[in-house]
N, C-alpha and C positions, 0 to 999 in steps of 0.2 A: 689497529684493525680489530683486535679482539674486543676492545671496549665498545667499539661501534656495533659489533655483532651482538654483544650482550645487551646494549641499550635498545637495539632494534627488536630483539626477542622480548625484552621486558615490556615494550610498548605494544607489541602485537599479541602478547599472551592472553589478555582478556578476550580477544576475538576467538581464540582457539579453545578456551576453557569450556569444558562440558557443562551443560545446564545443571542446575541444582536438582538433585533427586529428592522426591518426597515419598514417604511410605505411611499408610494409615491402616490401623488395625481396628476391627469392630466385630461384634458378635452378640449372641444371645444364648441363654440356656433356659428352657422351660422344664421345670421339674414337677413330679407328682408323687405324693405319698398316699398309699391306700391302706386303710385299717378296716378289718372285718371283725366283728364281735365273736363270731363263731370260728375264727381261725385258731389252729393249734400248731404247736411246734413238733410235728410228727411227720413220718413218711408213710405213704400208702403201702400196705403190705404187698399188693399185687404188682404195682408198677414202679414203686420206689420214688414216686413223685412227691414233692413236698405238699403237705396239707396246709401249710402256712400261707395265707393269702395276704398277710401284711407285707408291704414292700415299698421301696423307693425306686423310682424310675426317672430317667432323663427322657422326657417325651420328645423333645426337639432341641437340638443344639446346632449353632452355626458359628463358624469362624471365617471372617472375610479379611483379605489383605488387598489393598489397592496401592499401586505404585505408579509413579510418573516421573519421567526425566525428559525434558524437552518435548519433542513431538511424540514420544513413545509412552503409551499407557498400558497397564495390565491389571486385571482383576482375577482373583482366584478365591472361591468360596467352598468350604468343606461343610458337610452335614454329618451329624451323628445322633444316634438314639439308642436306648436300651429297652424298647417296648417288646420286641420279639427277639430278644438276644441282642448282643452288642452289634451295631451296624455302623459303618463308616464309609463315606463316599464323597465324590466331588459333586457339587450342586451347580457351580457356574465357573467357567474359565473363559476369559476374554483377553484379547490383545488388540491394540489399536495404534495406528500411525496417523497422526493428524498433520495435514499439510495444506497450505493455501497456495494458490497459483500466484498470489502477490509476492510470496516469499522467494520465488524462483525455484530452480532445480534443487533436489535434495543433495 
């Protein structure tokens, strides 16, 4: 009896197996370096602001993650930059459930 049950489960296992999950990462970084001939490494006496106008900045950055497993898909994309101080936020968030009437009920 036990062998018959194990054999039955072994043949039925592929039908119960979860679909293979896939994950994909992508992104971009756009950088900028500014150099000014009249720039000096000093601070303004009144405000304390830097008089140095040379600098490196991340103009635009994106990190995107796409994941799918069977009928379920998801996308999340973050954005960051350092133009007006460091900023980080979500740019895009999506989730989808794909289903066809030909496949029958979920």
